[in-house]
PQR file with spaces between the fields and no chain letter, atoms N, CA, C, O and H, PARSE charges and radii, in Angstrom:
ATOM       1  N    MET     1     -34.354   76.008   74.735 -0.4000 1.5000
ATOM       2  CA   MET     1     -33.805   77.302   74.363 -0.0000 2.0000
ATOM       3  C    MET     1     -34.541   78.438   75.072  0.5500 1.7000
ATOM       4  O    MET     1     -33.915   79.400   75.517 -0.5500 1.4000
ATOM       5  N    LEU     2     -35.851   78.331   75.176 -0.4000 1.5000
ATOM       6  CA   LEU     2     -36.627   79.407   75.797 -0.0000 2.0000
ATOM       7  C    LEU     2     -36.249   79.582   77.267  0.5500 1.7000
ATOM       8  O    LEU     2     -36.284   80.695   77.792 -0.5500 1.4000
ATOM       9  H    LEU     2     -36.359   77.550   74.815  0.4000 1.0000
ATOM      10  N    ARG     3     -35.894   78.504   77.915 -0.4000 1.5000
ATOM      11  CA   ARG     3     -35.511   78.587   79.327 -0.0000 2.0000
ATOM      12  C    ARG     3     -34.229   79.412   79.510  0.5500 1.7000
ATOM      13  O    ARG     3     -34.007   79.981   80.579 -0.5500 1.4000
ATOM      14  H    ARG     3     -35.865   77.600   77.488  0.4000 1.0000
ATOM      15  N    LEU     4     -33.398   79.478   78.485 -0.4000 1.5000
ATOM      16  CA   LEU     4     -32.195   80.310   78.545 -0.0000 2.0000
ATOM      17  C    LEU     4     -32.545   81.787   78.432  0.5500 1.7000
ATOM      18  O    LEU     4     -31.812   82.642   78.930 -0.5500 1.4000
ATOM      19  H    LEU     4     -33.578   79.016   77.617  0.4000 1.0000
ATOM      20  N    PHE     5     -33.661   82.089   77.781 -0.4000 1.5000
ATOM      21  CA   PHE     5     -34.112   83.459   77.590 -0.0000 2.0000
ATOM      22  C    PHE     5     -34.608   84.068   78.895  0.5500 1.7000
ATOM      23  O    PHE     5     -34.279   85.210   79.218 -0.5500 1.4000
ATOM      24  H    PHE     5     -34.257   81.395   77.376  0.4000 1.0000
ATOM      25  N    HIS     6     -35.401   83.305   79.643 -0.4000 1.5000
ATOM      26  CA   HIS     6     -35.948   83.843   80.890 -0.0000 2.0000
ATOM      27  C    HIS     6     -36.206   82.715   81.871  0.5500 1.7000
ATOM      28  O    HIS     6     -36.819   81.711   81.507 -0.5500 1.4000
ATOM      29  H    HIS     6     -35.668   82.377   79.380  0.4000 1.0000
ATOM      30  N    PRO     7     -35.748   82.862   83.116 -0.5600 1.5000
ATOM      31  CA   PRO     7     -35.924   81.797   84.112  0.2800 2.0000
ATOM      32  C    PRO     7     -37.390   81.535   84.477  0.5500 1.7000
ATOM      33  O    PRO     7     -37.694   80.524   85.110 -0.5500 1.4000
ATOM      34  N    LEU     8     -38.284   82.420   84.090 -0.4000 1.5000
ATOM      35  CA   LEU     8     -39.709   82.203   84.344 -0.0000 2.0000
ATOM      36  C    LEU     8     -40.149   80.856   83.795  0.5500 1.7000
ATOM      37  O    LEU     8     -40.987   80.182   84.393 -0.5500 1.4000
ATOM      38  H    LEU     8     -38.037   83.241   83.576  0.4000 1.0000
ATOM      39  N    TRP     9     -39.588   80.462   82.659 -0.4000 1.5000
ATOM      40  CA   TRP     9     -40.025   79.248   81.978 -0.0000 2.0000
ATOM      41  C    TRP     9     -39.346   77.982   82.490  0.5500 1.7000
ATOM      42  O    TRP     9     -39.604   76.897   81.970 -0.5500 1.4000
ATOM      43  H    TRP     9     -38.907   81.010   82.173  0.4000 1.0000
ATOM      44  N    ASP    10     -38.481   78.098   83.501 -0.4000 1.5000
ATOM      45  CA   ASP    10     -37.810   76.918   84.048 -0.0000 2.0000
ATOM      46  C    ASP    10     -38.802   75.870   84.544  0.5500 1.7000
ATOM      47  O    ASP    10     -38.552   74.670   84.424 -0.5500 1.4000
ATOM      48  H    ASP    10     -38.272   78.980   83.924  0.4000 1.0000
ATOM      49  N    GLY    11     -39.919   76.318   85.098 -0.4000 1.5000
ATOM      50  CA   GLY    11     -40.893   75.384   85.655 -0.0000 2.0000
ATOM      51  C    GLY    11     -41.926   74.877   84.668  0.5500 1.7000
ATOM      52  O    GLY    11     -42.731   74.009   85.006 -0.5500 1.4000
ATOM      53  H    GLY    11     -40.122   77.292   85.196  0.4000 1.0000
ATOM      54  N    ALA    12     -41.917   75.402   83.460 -0.4000 1.5000
ATOM      55  CA   ALA    12     -42.900   74.987   82.455 -0.0000 2.0000
ATOM      56  C    ALA    12     -42.471   73.674   81.807  0.5500 1.7000
ATOM      57  O    ALA    12     -41.282   73.406   81.636 -0.5500 1.4000
ATOM      58  H    ALA    12     -41.263   76.107   83.185  0.4000 1.0000
ATOM      59  N    THR    13     -43.451   72.874   81.455 -0.4000 1.5000
ATOM      60  CA   THR    13     -43.135   71.624   80.765 -0.0000 2.0000
ATOM      61  C    THR    13     -42.879   71.894   79.289  0.5500 1.7000
ATOM      62  O    THR    13     -43.330   72.897   78.734 -0.5500 1.4000
ATOM      63  H    THR    13     -44.418   73.091   81.593  0.4000 1.0000
ATOM      64  N    ASP    14     -42.152   70.985   78.673 -0.4000 1.5000
ATOM      65  CA   ASP    14     -41.906   71.109   77.232 -0.0000 2.0000
ATOM      66  C    ASP    14     -43.230   71.120   76.474  0.5500 1.7000
ATOM      67  O    ASP    14     -43.392   71.871   75.512 -0.5500 1.4000
ATOM      68  H    ASP    14     -41.786   70.171   79.123  0.4000 1.0000
ATOM      69  N    GLU    15     -44.166   70.298   76.904 -0.4000 1.5000
ATOM      70  CA   GLU    15     -45.475   70.217   76.247 -0.0000 2.0000
ATOM      71  C    GLU    15     -46.198   71.559   76.271  0.5500 1.7000
ATOM      72  O    GLU    15     -46.764   71.978   75.261 -0.5500 1.4000
ATOM      73  H    GLU    15     -44.035   69.688   77.685  0.4000 1.0000
ATOM      74  N    ASP    16     -46.183   72.233   77.415 -0.4000 1.5000
ATOM      75  CA   ASP    16     -46.863   73.529   77.532 -0.0000 2.0000
ATOM      76  C    ASP    16     -46.195   74.584   76.644  0.5500 1.7000
ATOM      77  O    ASP    16     -46.875   75.374   75.989 -0.5500 1.4000
ATOM      78  H    ASP    16     -45.724   71.893   78.235  0.4000 1.0000
ATOM      79  N    LEU    17     -44.874   74.589   76.629 -0.4000 1.5000
ATOM      80  CA   LEU    17     -44.154   75.563   75.801 -0.0000 2.0000
ATOM      81  C    LEU    17     -44.353   75.287   74.316  0.5500 1.7000
ATOM      82  O    LEU    17     -44.524   76.215   73.525 -0.5500 1.4000
ATOM      83  H    LEU    17     -44.322   73.947   77.161  0.4000 1.0000
ATOM      84  N    LEU    18     -44.332   74.018   73.941 -0.4000 1.5000
ATOM      85  CA   LEU    18     -44.554   73.673   72.535 -0.0000 2.0000
ATOM      86  C    LEU    18     -45.966   74.031   72.097  0.5500 1.7000
ATOM      87  O    LEU    18     -46.174   74.493   70.975 -0.5500 1.4000
ATOM      88  H    LEU    18     -44.193   73.265   74.584  0.4000 1.0000
ATOM      89  N    HIS    19     -46.938   73.818   72.981 -0.4000 1.5000
ATOM      90  CA   HIS    19     -48.318   74.184   72.656 -0.0000 2.0000
ATOM      91  C    HIS    19     -48.429   75.697   72.425  0.5500 1.7000
ATOM      92  O    HIS    19     -49.029   76.132   71.442 -0.5500 1.4000
ATOM      93  H    HIS    19     -46.769   73.443   73.892  0.4000 1.0000
ATOM      94  N    ALA    20     -47.859   76.488   73.322 -0.4000 1.5000
ATOM      95  CA   ALA    20     -47.909   77.949   73.179 -0.0000 2.0000
ATOM      96  C    ALA    20     -47.186   78.394   71.913  0.5500 1.7000
ATOM      97  O    ALA    20     -47.619   79.324   71.234 -0.5500 1.4000
ATOM      98  H    ALA    20     -47.373   76.135   74.121  0.4000 1.0000
ATOM      99  N    ASP    21     -46.090   77.725   71.607 -0.4000 1.5000
ATOM     100  CA   ASP    21     -45.351   78.099   70.393 -0.0000 2.0000
ATOM     101  C    ASP    21     -46.158   77.766   69.144  0.5500 1.7000
ATOM     102  O    ASP    21     -46.267   78.589   68.235 -0.5500 1.4000
ATOM     103  H    ASP    21     -45.738   76.968   72.159  0.4000 1.0000
ATOM     104  N    ARG    22     -46.725   76.558   69.098 -0.4000 1.5000
ATOM     105  CA   ARG    22     -47.510   76.165   67.923 -0.0000 2.0000
ATOM     106  C    ARG    22     -48.736   77.047   67.748  0.5500 1.7000
ATOM     107  O    ARG    22     -49.068   77.443   66.631 -0.5500 1.4000
ATOM     108  H    ARG    22     -46.636   75.889   69.837  0.4000 1.0000
ATOM     109  N    ALA    23     -49.403   77.352   68.848 -0.4000 1.5000
ATOM     110  CA   ALA    23     -50.663   78.091   68.776 -0.0000 2.0000
ATOM     111  C    ALA    23     -50.482   79.593   68.600  0.5500 1.7000
ATOM     112  O    ALA    23     -51.336   80.253   68.007 -0.5500 1.4000
ATOM     113  H    ALA    23     -49.133   77.031   69.755  0.4000 1.0000
ATOM     114  N    HIS    24     -49.380   80.141   69.108 -0.4000 1.5000
ATOM     115  CA   HIS    24     -49.272   81.604   69.139 -0.0000 2.0000
ATOM     116  C    HIS    24     -47.949   82.159   68.612  0.5500 1.7000
ATOM     117  O    HIS    24     -47.945   83.004   67.716 -0.5500 1.4000
ATOM     118  H    HIS    24     -48.686   79.606   69.589  0.4000 1.0000
ATOM     119  N    ALA    25     -46.842   81.696   69.152 -0.4000 1.5000
ATOM     120  CA   ALA    25     -45.555   82.318   68.829 -0.0000 2.0000
ATOM     121  C    ALA    25     -44.990   81.875   67.486  0.5500 1.7000
ATOM     122  O    ALA    25     -44.346   82.659   66.788 -0.5500 1.4000
ATOM     123  H    ALA    25     -46.845   81.010   69.879  0.4000 1.0000
ATOM     124  N    ARG    26     -45.227   80.631   67.127 -0.4000 1.5000
ATOM     125  CA   ARG    26     -44.744   80.074   65.854 -0.0000 2.0000
ATOM     126  C    ARG    26     -43.255   80.333   65.628  0.5500 1.7000
ATOM     127  O    ARG    26     -42.825   80.671   64.525 -0.5500 1.4000
ATOM     128  H    ARG    26     -45.750   79.994   67.694  0.4000 1.0000
ATOM     129  N    GLY    27     -42.481   80.166   66.704 -0.4000 1.5000
ATOM     130  CA   GLY    27     -41.030   80.313   66.598 -0.0000 2.0000
ATOM     131  C    GLY    27     -40.528   81.746   66.563  0.5500 1.7000
ATOM     132  O    GLY    27     -39.328   81.973   66.409 -0.5500 1.4000
ATOM     133  H    GLY    27     -42.831   79.892   67.599  0.4000 1.0000
ATOM     134  N    ASN    28     -41.414   82.706   66.700 -0.4000 1.5000
ATOM     135  CA   ASN    28     -41.032   84.116   66.639 -0.0000 2.0000
ATOM     136  C    ASN    28     -40.567   84.577   68.015  0.5500 1.7000
ATOM     137  O    ASN    28     -41.347   84.594   68.968 -0.5500 1.4000
ATOM     138  H    ASN    28     -42.389   82.521   66.825  0.4000 1.0000
ATOM     139  N    PHE    29     -39.293   84.950   68.114 -0.4000 1.5000
ATOM     140  CA   PHE    29     -38.727   85.332   69.406 -0.0000 2.0000
ATOM     141  C    PHE    29     -39.377   86.597   69.966  0.5500 1.7000
ATOM     142  O    PHE    29     -39.558   86.714   71.178 -0.5500 1.4000
ATOM     143  H    PHE    29     -38.660   84.936   67.340  0.4000 1.0000
ATOM     144  N    ARG    30     -39.723   87.526   69.110 -0.4000 1.5000
ATOM     145  CA   ARG    30     -40.366   88.757   69.565 -0.0000 2.0000
ATOM     146  C    ARG    30     -41.719   88.438   70.219  0.5500 1.7000
ATOM     147  O    ARG    30     -42.083   89.038   71.231 -0.5500 1.4000
ATOM     148  H    ARG    30     -39.576   87.431   68.125  0.4000 1.0000
ATOM     149  N    THR    31     -42.448   87.502   69.641 -0.4000 1.5000
ATOM     150  CA   THR    31     -43.726   87.096   70.230 -0.0000 2.0000
ATOM     151  C    THR    31     -43.494   86.420   71.573  0.5500 1.7000
ATOM     152  O    THR    31     -44.256   86.632   72.517 -0.5500 1.4000
ATOM     153  H    THR    31     -42.153   87.015   68.819  0.4000 1.0000
ATOM     154  N    TRP    32     -42.440   85.603   71.664 -0.4000 1.5000
ATOM     155  CA   TRP    32     -42.123   84.975   72.948 -0.0000 2.0000
ATOM     156  C    TRP    32     -41.760   86.030   73.999  0.5500 1.7000
ATOM     157  O    TRP    32     -42.062   85.852   75.179 -0.5500 1.4000
ATOM     158  H    TRP    32     -41.821   85.431   70.897  0.4000 1.0000
ATOM     159  N    ALA    33     -41.130   87.098   73.591 -0.4000 1.5000
ATOM     160  CA   ALA    33     -40.818   88.180   74.535 -0.0000 2.0000
ATOM     161  C    ALA    33     -42.109   88.798   75.067  0.5500 1.7000
ATOM     162  O    ALA    33     -42.202   89.123   76.250 -0.5500 1.4000
ATOM     163  H    ALA    33     -40.884   87.242   72.633  0.4000 1.0000
ATOM     164  N    LYS    34     -43.102   88.960   74.195 -0.4000 1.5000
ATOM     165  CA   LYS    34     -44.399   89.500   74.625 -0.0000 2.0000
ATOM     166  C    LYS    34     -45.113   88.526   75.553  0.5500 1.7000
ATOM     167  O    LYS    34     -45.671   88.929   76.573 -0.5500 1.4000
ATOM     168  H    LYS    34     -43.026   88.696   73.234  0.4000 1.0000
ATOM     169  N    ILE    35     -45.094   87.244   75.199 -0.4000 1.5000
ATOM     170  CA   ILE    35     -45.730   86.231   76.040 -0.0000 2.0000
ATOM     171  C    ILE    35     -45.070   86.221   77.418  0.5500 1.7000
ATOM     172  O    ILE    35     -45.753   86.159   78.440 -0.5500 1.4000
ATOM     173  H    ILE    35     -44.641   86.916   74.370  0.4000 1.0000
ATOM     174  N    THR    36     -43.752   86.282   77.439 -0.4000 1.5000
ATOM     175  CA   THR    36     -43.014   86.294   78.700 -0.0000 2.0000
ATOM     176  C    THR    36     -43.373   87.526   79.523  0.5500 1.7000
ATOM     177  O    THR    36     -43.535   87.432   80.740 -0.5500 1.4000
ATOM     178  H    THR    36     -43.197   86.332   76.609  0.4000 1.0000
ATOM     179  N    SER    37     -43.499   88.667   78.879 -0.4000 1.5000
ATOM     180  CA   SER    37     -43.875   89.893   79.576 -0.0000 2.0000
ATOM     181  C    SER    37     -45.258   89.764   80.212  0.5500 1.7000
ATOM     182  O    SER    37     -45.450   90.147   81.366 -0.5500 1.4000
ATOM     183  H    SER    37     -43.368   88.743   77.891  0.4000 1.0000
ATOM     184  N    HIS    38     -46.219   89.227   79.462 -0.4000 1.5000
ATOM     185  CA   HIS    38     -47.567   89.031   80.002 -0.0000 2.0000
ATOM     186  C    HIS    38     -47.557   88.020   81.155  0.5500 1.7000
ATOM     187  O    HIS    38     -48.235   88.219   82.163 -0.5500 1.4000
ATOM     188  H    HIS    38     -46.063   88.916   78.525  0.4000 1.0000
ATOM     189  N    ALA    39     -46.798   86.951   81.005 -0.4000 1.5000
ATOM     190  CA   ALA    39     -46.724   85.933   82.057 -0.0000 2.0000
ATOM     191  C    ALA    39     -46.049   86.494   83.305  0.5500 1.7000
ATOM     192  O    ALA    39     -46.494   86.242   84.424 -0.5500 1.4000
ATOM     193  H    ALA    39     -46.247   86.789   80.187  0.4000 1.0000
ATOM     194  N    TYR    40     -44.987   87.247   83.110 -0.4000 1.5000
ATOM     195  CA   TYR    40     -44.270   87.845   84.232 -0.0000 2.0000
ATOM     196  C    TYR    40     -45.177   88.821   84.981  0.5500 1.7000
ATOM     197  O    TYR    40     -45.162   88.860   86.211 -0.5500 1.4000
ATOM     198  H    TYR    40     -44.625   87.452   82.201  0.4000 1.0000
ATOM     199  N    ALA    41     -45.961   89.603   84.251 -0.4000 1.5000
ATOM     200  CA   ALA    41     -46.897   90.539   84.884 -0.0000 2.0000
ATOM     201  C    ALA    41     -47.967   89.782   85.675  0.5500 1.7000
ATOM     202  O    ALA    41     -48.332   90.198   86.775 -0.5500 1.4000
ATOM     203  H    ALA    41     -45.973   89.572   83.252  0.4000 1.0000
ATOM     204  N    ALA    42     -48.467   88.685   85.128 -0.4000 1.5000
ATOM     205  CA   ALA    42     -49.463   87.887   85.839 -0.0000 2.0000
ATOM     206  C    ALA    42     -48.887   87.343   87.137  0.5500 1.7000
ATOM     207  O    ALA    42     -49.567   87.331   88.163 -0.5500 1.4000
ATOM     208  H    ALA    42     -48.170   88.347   84.235  0.4000 1.0000
ATOM     209  N    ARG    43     -47.644   86.896   87.097 -0.4000 1.5000
ATOM     210  CA   ARG    43     -47.012   86.375   88.320 -0.0000 2.0000
ATOM     211  C    ARG    43     -46.700   87.481   89.309  0.5500 1.7000
ATOM     212  O    ARG    43     -46.727   87.242   90.516 -0.5500 1.4000
ATOM     213  H    ARG    43     -47.091   86.906   86.264  0.4000 1.0000
ATOM     214  N    SER    44     -46.406   88.679   88.838 -0.4000 1.5000
ATOM     215  CA   SER    44     -46.123   89.768   89.780 -0.0000 2.0000
ATOM     216  C    SER    44     -47.402   90.234   90.472  0.5500 1.7000
ATOM     217  O    SER    44     -47.362   90.699   91.611 -0.5500 1.4000
ATOM     218  H    SER    44     -46.384   88.872   87.857  0.4000 1.0000
ATOM     219  N    ARG    45     -48.555   90.107   89.768 -0.4000 1.5000
ATOM     220  CA   ARG    45     -49.832   90.432   90.403 -0.0000 2.0000
ATOM     221  C    ARG    45     -50.247   89.357   91.400  0.5500 1.7000
ATOM     222  O    ARG    45     -50.860   89.661   92.424 -0.5500 1.4000
ATOM     223  H    ARG    45     -48.586   89.729   88.842  0.4000 1.0000
ATOM     224  N    ASP    46     -49.915   88.102   91.104 -0.4000 1.5000
ATOM     225  CA   ASP    46     -50.255   86.972   91.973 -0.0000 2.0000
ATOM     226  C    ASP    46     -49.070   86.018   92.002  0.5500 1.7000
ATOM     227  O    ASP    46     -48.970   85.123   91.163 -0.5500 1.4000
ATOM     228  H    ASP    46     -49.417   87.856   90.273  0.4000 1.0000
ATOM     229  N    PRO    47     -48.170   86.206   92.967 -0.5600 1.5000
ATOM     230  CA   PRO    47     -46.950   85.393   93.017  0.2800 2.0000
ATOM     231  C    PRO    47     -47.189   83.892   93.159  0.5500 1.7000
ATOM     232  O    PRO    47     -46.286   83.098   92.897 -0.5500 1.4000
ATOM     233  N    ASP    48     -48.385   83.496   93.565 -0.4000 1.5000
ATOM     234  CA   ASP    48     -48.690   82.077   93.703 -0.0000 2.0000
ATOM     235  C    ASP    48     -49.114   81.436   92.381  0.5500 1.7000
ATOM     236  O    ASP    48     -49.408   80.241   92.337 -0.5500 1.4000
ATOM     237  H    ASP    48     -49.119   84.141   93.777  0.4000 1.0000
ATOM     238  N    THR    49     -49.147   82.219   91.314 -0.4000 1.5000
ATOM     239  CA   THR    49     -49.512   81.684   89.997 -0.0000 2.0000
ATOM     240  C    THR    49     -48.477   80.653   89.577  0.5500 1.7000
ATOM     241  O    THR    49     -47.280   80.934   89.529 -0.5500 1.4000
ATOM     242  H    THR    49     -48.908   83.189   91.350  0.4000 1.0000
ATOM     243  N    ALA    50     -48.957   79.464   89.277 -0.4000 1.5000
ATOM     244  CA   ALA    50     -48.053   78.381   88.872 -0.0000 2.0000
ATOM     245  C    ALA    50     -47.645   78.541   87.411  0.5500 1.7000
ATOM     246  O    ALA    50     -48.391   79.070   86.587 -0.5500 1.4000
ATOM     247  H    ALA    50     -49.930   79.236   89.315  0.4000 1.0000
ATOM     248  N    VAL    51     -46.452   78.072   87.125 -0.4000 1.5000
ATOM     249  CA   VAL    51     -45.987   78.049   85.738 -0.0000 2.0000
ATOM     250  C    VAL    51     -46.419   76.689   85.173  0.5500 1.7000
ATOM     251  O    VAL    51     -45.650   75.728   85.149 -0.5500 1.4000
ATOM     252  H    VAL    51     -45.846   77.642   87.794  0.4000 1.0000
ATOM     253  N    ASP    52     -47.662   76.647   84.726 -0.4000 1.5000
ATOM     254  CA   ASP    52     -48.230   75.427   84.177 -0.0000 2.0000
ATOM     255  C    ASP    52     -48.925   75.762   82.863  0.5500 1.7000
ATOM     256  O    ASP    52     -48.715   76.841   82.311 -0.5500 1.4000
ATOM     257  H    ASP    52     -48.287   77.428   84.746  0.4000 1.0000
ATOM     258  N    HIS    53     -49.735   74.867   82.367 -0.4000 1.5000
ATOM     259  CA   HIS    53     -50.397   75.064   81.074 -0.0000 2.0000
ATOM     260  C    HIS    53     -51.218   76.361   81.044  0.5500 1.7000
ATOM     261  O    HIS    53     -51.302   77.018   80.007 -0.5500 1.4000
ATOM     262  H    HIS    53     -49.906   73.990   82.816  0.4000 1.0000
ATOM     263  N    ALA    54     -51.808   76.719   82.155 -0.4000 1.5000
ATOM     264  CA   ALA    54     -52.677   77.892   82.212 -0.0000 2.0000
ATOM     265  C    ALA    54     -51.905   79.205   82.040  0.5500 1.7000
ATOM     266  O    ALA    54     -52.427   80.143   81.438 -0.5500 1.4000
ATOM     267  H    ALA    54     -51.740   76.186   82.998  0.4000 1.0000
ATOM     268  N    LEU    55     -50.692   79.289   82.548 -0.4000 1.5000
ATOM     269  CA   LEU    55     -49.958   80.555   82.483 -0.0000 2.0000
ATOM     270  C    LEU    55     -49.603   80.961   81.049  0.5500 1.7000
ATOM     271  O    LEU    55     -49.923   82.084   80.658 -0.5500 1.4000
ATOM     272  H    LEU    55     -50.268   78.527   83.037  0.4000 1.0000
ATOM     273  N    PRO    56     -48.961   80.109   80.249 -0.5600 1.5000
ATOM     274  CA   PRO    56     -48.696   80.547   78.875  0.2800 2.0000
ATOM     275  C    PRO    56     -49.975   80.766   78.076  0.5500 1.7000
ATOM     276  O    PRO    56     -50.023   81.636   77.207 -0.5500 1.4000
ATOM     277  N    THR    57     -51.011   79.979   78.366 -0.4000 1.5000
ATOM     278  CA   THR    57     -52.292   80.168   77.665 -0.0000 2.0000
ATOM     279  C    THR    57     -52.872   81.527   77.998  0.5500 1.7000
ATOM     280  O    THR    57     -53.322   82.247   77.106 -0.5500 1.4000
ATOM     281  H    THR    57     -50.972   79.272   79.072  0.4000 1.0000
ATOM     282  N    ARG    58     -52.866   81.885   79.278 -0.4000 1.5000
ATOM     283  CA   ARG    58     -53.391   83.186   79.696 -0.0000 2.0000
ATOM     284  C    ARG    58     -52.523   84.315   79.148  0.5500 1.7000
ATOM     285  O    ARG    58     -53.046   85.347   78.726 -0.5500 1.4000
ATOM     286  H    ARG    58     -52.501   81.300   80.002  0.4000 1.0000
ATOM     287  N    ALA    59     -51.215   84.133   79.149 -0.4000 1.5000
ATOM     288  CA   ALA    59     -50.315   85.159   78.627 -0.0000 2.0000
ATOM     289  C    ALA    59     -50.540   85.352   77.130  0.5500 1.7000
ATOM     290  O    ALA    59     -50.474   86.478   76.637 -0.5500 1.4000
ATOM     291  H    ALA    59     -50.790   83.295   79.492  0.4000 1.0000
ATOM     292  N    CYS    60     -50.802   84.279   76.409 -0.4000 1.5000
ATOM     293  CA   CYS    60     -51.036   84.383   74.975 -0.0000 2.0000
ATOM     294  C    CYS    60     -52.347   85.108   74.666  0.5500 1.7000
ATOM     295  O    CYS    60     -52.491   85.711   73.602 -0.5500 1.4000
ATOM     296  H    CYS    60     -50.856   83.364   76.809  0.4000 1.0000
ATOM     297  N    SER    61     -53.288   85.048   75.584 -0.4000 1.5000
ATOM     298  CA   SER    61     -54.562   85.737   75.348 -0.0000 2.0000
ATOM     299  C    SER    61     -54.369   87.242   75.285  0.5500 1.7000
ATOM     300  O    SER    61     -55.207   87.950   74.726 -0.5500 1.4000
ATOM     301  H    SER    61     -53.171   84.558   76.448  0.4000 1.0000
ATOM     302  N    GLY    62     -53.287   87.735   75.846 -0.4000 1.5000
ATOM     303  CA   GLY    62     -52.999   89.171   75.791 -0.0000 2.0000
ATOM     304  C    GLY    62     -52.396   89.611   74.475  0.5500 1.7000
ATOM     305  O    GLY    62     -52.154   90.801   74.276 -0.5500 1.4000
ATOM     306  H    GLY    62     -52.607   87.159   76.300  0.4000 1.0000
ATOM     307  N    LEU    63     -52.148   88.676   73.572 -0.4000 1.5000
ATOM     308  CA   LEU    63     -51.534   89.019   72.290 -0.0000 2.0000
ATOM     309  C    LEU    63     -52.522   89.509   71.255  0.5500 1.7000
ATOM     310  O    LEU    63     -52.138   90.172   70.292 -0.5500 1.4000
ATOM     311  H    LEU    63     -52.344   87.709   73.733  0.4000 1.0000
ATOM     312  N    GLY    64     -53.763   89.197   71.440 -0.4000 1.5000
ATOM     313  CA   GLY    64     -54.754   89.568   70.435 -0.0000 2.0000
ATOM     314  C    GLY    64     -54.932   88.433   69.442  0.5500 1.7000
ATOM     315  O    GLY    64     -54.343   87.364   69.600 -0.5500 1.4000
ATOM     316  H    GLY    64     -54.075   88.659   72.222  0.4000 1.0000
ATOM     317  N    PRO    65     -55.747   88.666   68.418 -0.5600 1.5000
ATOM     318  CA   PRO    65     -56.019   87.605   67.455  0.2800 2.0000
ATOM     319  C    PRO    65     -54.808   87.263   66.591  0.5500 1.7000
ATOM     320  O    PRO    65     -53.973   88.114   66.286 -0.5500 1.4000
ATOM     321  N    ASN    66     -54.743   86.000   66.213 -0.4000 1.5000
ATOM     322  CA   ASN    66     -53.678   85.553   65.294 -0.0000 2.0000
ATOM     323  C    ASN    66     -54.104   85.809   63.862  0.5500 1.7000
ATOM     324  O    ASN    66     -55.260   85.578   63.508 -0.5500 1.4000
ATOM     325  H    ASN    66     -55.421   85.309   66.461  0.4000 1.0000
ATOM     326  N    PRO    67     -53.192   86.279   63.043 -0.5600 1.5000
ATOM     327  CA   PRO    67     -53.548   86.503   61.639  0.2800 2.0000
ATOM     328  C    PRO    67     -53.732   85.192   60.898  0.5500 1.7000
ATOM     329  O    PRO    67     -54.034   85.194   59.705 -0.5500 1.4000
């Protein structure tokens, strides 16, 4: 479903997306929009950034602490 939201996630594995969802987004679409924004910004700064486990993890770090 997330891949339909933004093509950025086309290259991500299901495992990486599920990990980011469990750890940070918890199924919240608004949070996924923020994660996508952070990931997209990281790729625009460095277009060679791979869409792998590190990208959603790094993007989630921009969200701040989880309650």
